[in-house]
N, C-alpha and C positions, 0 to 999 in steps of 0.2 A: 819390519824394516831392517835392512841389513846393507852394509857397505863393504865391498870386497875389492881390494886393490892388489893387483898382482904385478910383481916386477920380475921380468925375465933376465934383467941384468944383474940384480942382486936379490936372491930369494929371501934374505933377511929383512928386506923392505916390504915384503908381502904383508898385507894387513887385512884382517877380517873383523869388522865391528858390528855387532848386533845391537841396534838401538831400541827396538821394540818388538815384543812377541808376547801378547797377553790375551787372556780371555776376559771379555767385557760383558757384564750383565746389567740390564736396565729394566726396571719394572715401573712403568708410568702410573699404574693404578695405586701401588703402595708407595710410590715416590722414593725409591732408593736406587742406587747403582753401586756396583762393585767391580773391581778389576784385579786380576791375579796374573803375575808374570813380570817380564822385563818391561819397564814403562818409564816415560819421562816424568821427572818431578816438575809439575806445572802449578805448584801452589802449596800452601800449608807449610812453607819454610823448607820444603824438600828441594835441594839444589842438585840438578843433574839427574842422570839415569840411575834407576835402582831396580833390584830384583825383590819383589814382595807383593804386598796387597794394599789396596786403597779402597775406601768406601765413602759414600755420601748418602745422607738421609735428609729429605726435605721436611723441615718442621712446619713451614708455611710456604706459599708460593715464592716468597722473597728471602727466606732464611733457610740455610742448610747447615747441618753439622757434618764435618768431614774427619777422616782419620786415615793414616798411612803407617805402615811398618815394613821394614825390609833391610836390605843390605845395599849400601851405595856401591855403584860400579865405578871404581877408581883403578885405572890400569897401573898407575905408578906405585901403588902400595899393595904389598902382599900381607895384609893384616886383617884380622877378624873385626869387621865393622858392622854395626847395626844401629837402627834408629826407630823411634816411634814419634808420631805427630798427631795432634788433635787440633781442630779448629772450627771456625764458622765461615761461611760465605754468605754474602747478601747481594741482592740486586735482582732486577733493576729497581732502583729508587729514583723517583722523578724521571723515569724513562731512560736515563743515560748513565747513572752511577752504579758501580759494582765495587765489591771489596771483600775484605775478610780479615780475621784475626787468627793467630795460631800460636801453639806451643810445640816446640820440638826438642827432643832429648836424644843425643847420639853418643855412642861408645866406640872406642877403638881398643881392642884387646882388653876389654872389661874396664877401661878407664874413661871417665867422662871426657868427651871431645867437644861437644857443643850442647849448650843448654840455653835455648833462645826463645824469646817471644817476638812476635812481629805483627805487622799490619800491611795490607795491600789496599790500594785505592785506585780505581780505574774509571775513566770517563770516555764514552764513545759517542760520536755522532759522525755523519758521513764524511765531513772534511776536517774533523779535529779529533785527536785522541790524546789522552794523558794516562800514564801508568806510573805509579809510585810504589816503592817497597822500602820498609823500614824494618830492620832486624837487630834486636838488642840481645847481647849475650849476658845472661844472668850470672854465669860463673865468673867471668872476668869483669863484669860491671861496665861494659863498653859497647858502643854502637858498632855492630859488624857491618851493616849495609845501610846506606841512605842513598836511594836512587830515584831519579825523576826523569822520565822520558816523555817528550811531547812532540806531536806532529800536527802541522796545520797546512792545509792546501787552500790557496786563494782562489778567487773567481777566475783568474787568468791561468790557473793550473800550475802556479809556482808553489813549490813545496818548501816548507821550513821545518827543520828538526832541531830539537834540543835534547841533549843527554848530559845529565849531571850524575856522577857515579862515584861514591866513596865506599871503599871496601877494605876490610881487614881479613887477613888469613892466618 
């Protein structure tokens, strides 16, 4: 996936953003998957796009162990950054509940930048969804993220959404 914006009026405004280019391997018999390349951080405490590797192994049909390592893609900073993350994913439980727990450690120029534990909890059904994320920074002893997003569609197709989001940077 790539986004290219060209400005003929001001060439400095031309922008090229590669958001995904990866090799994805899944083995259903041995219950593992792995991904290598530029990819979205979609769990395990990884926020945003990164260049690196991620893997998952199914311990049981409902429990998976996950891990990621790589370099966050941050356009604004020209610094050496890297991270590693390990966690678990579970679900479905009671047919609609999913979630997971993680530990993430990140460095910038060799200095600790983020040392966090967290949890995600998700609920899915056709007309209702809930997603929550809690991320606690062990280094600072403070809550980084507390987020709850809920969506509900009524019988008359009216949609209600709720987003509560507390973040520290």
